[in-house]
C-alpha positions, 0 to 999 in steps of 0.5 A: 532485557534492557537491550530489548527495551531500548530497541523497542523504545527507539523504534516506537519513538523514532518512526520517520513516518510519524515525524514526517506528518507535518511535512505531509500536511503542509504539502497537501495544503500547498497542492490544494491551493495551487490546484484551486488557483489553476481551476483544477478539481483535484480536491474536495474538502470532505474527501480530504477529511476522510483521508486524514481520518484514515491516516489517524485510524491507521496510526492507532491500529498499527501500534500493537501489531508494530510492537509485536512485530518489533519484539519478534524481529528482536528475537528472530535477529538473535537466532540469525547466524548472520547477526554479527556479519550484517551490521549497520554498514553501508553495504548492509543498508544498500542490500536492505533497501532492495530486500525491503522494497521486494517485501513491500511489493509482495505485501502490496500485491497480496493486498490486491490479490487476496480479498481478505487482505484487500478489505483492509487496503481498499480504503486507500483506493476508495477516493475518486481523486488522486492527490497528496491527500490521497497518499494519507488515506492509508489502509487501516485493516492492513496494519494488522498483517503488514509486518508479517511480510518483513519477518524474514529479514531479521533472520538474514541478520538485519536488526529491528531498527534498520528494518523499521527505518527502511520501511519508513523511508520507503513510505516517505518516498511513496508520498510524492507519487500521489499527484497529477502535477508531475507528468512523465519523467526521464525514460531511465527514471521511469524504467527503474523507479516508481513515479507519479505516472506509474502510480496513477495507473495503480489507482486506476479503475480502468480494466487495463490498469487493475492490480498493476504497479505495486512497487514502492520505490522501484518499479522493476519488481512489477516489470519482473513479475508481470504486473506492470502497466504503462500510463496511456494517453489513449486510456486516461486513468479513472480513479477510484474503485470498479464499483465506487461506494459514493460515501464520505462516511468514515465508517463506510469507507473503513468497513464497506468491504469487510461488510461485503465479504461477510455477506458473501461468506454467509450466502456461500453454499459450502466451505470451499466457496467460503475459502475462495471468497477469503483468499482468491482475488476480489471479484470472484463469485460462486454464483455470478460473473467472475470479475477478478482483474485478470479475468476482466483483462483477458476478456477485453484482450480476447479477439 
């Protein structure tokens, strides 16, 4: 019991994401000041306030799911026949880096391709700005299901502290890709890693960019699984949603997609349609135009 308590306490107290918040806020302030001096409209005060509100709410909502996840990770680790093989050795950390990033890719992709999950992630994309403040506009509802995508790792012998630490390091890396200040990096870096250019695409509402570039640290997963799109000067990124909510209300930003989903569920004519609204990609409709990303892209690319 003491070992379990020690593990939970260590994970909850040493979360690198929480420890990095002061650094994040300082960088947001520096970028906003620099952009203002350059005459660039990269920030709007009310929009940044909403982003910081989402960060605070996400932290609160995550507490209980994270605690439950850590407890499950400890129990699953005890069941693993590899727990005495995979310890905190350098090669185990290296392997975990790839497995964690792989888990993040599918977690992030699912948040875009399953509408129920999208409802908990959409607030991260609701800003029509792309800056370091937008990086802090965390998905709130996604905190409930987030750790499910990592529960397979303790069965491979990785302990809870290692897993949570790697999740935090991955998120720390992702902060810096939320900027317009960095253009293209060396070709080899752009090929392997997620970069500001790749992540600007991810935040685009342009049809060619929808539901692309889900990687955390590595962009290789997107290249491998067909969700990669390069930033094009011919099609400048338009930030925000395909249908923007045009609201700075914290409650609206937080819950607008849940409300929209509920309305669609109520007007659905049968349980099959309700199931489709919940688990197909955003944009599916039982009685209207199919506006899922892949459908829109197919229409644009068709001769």
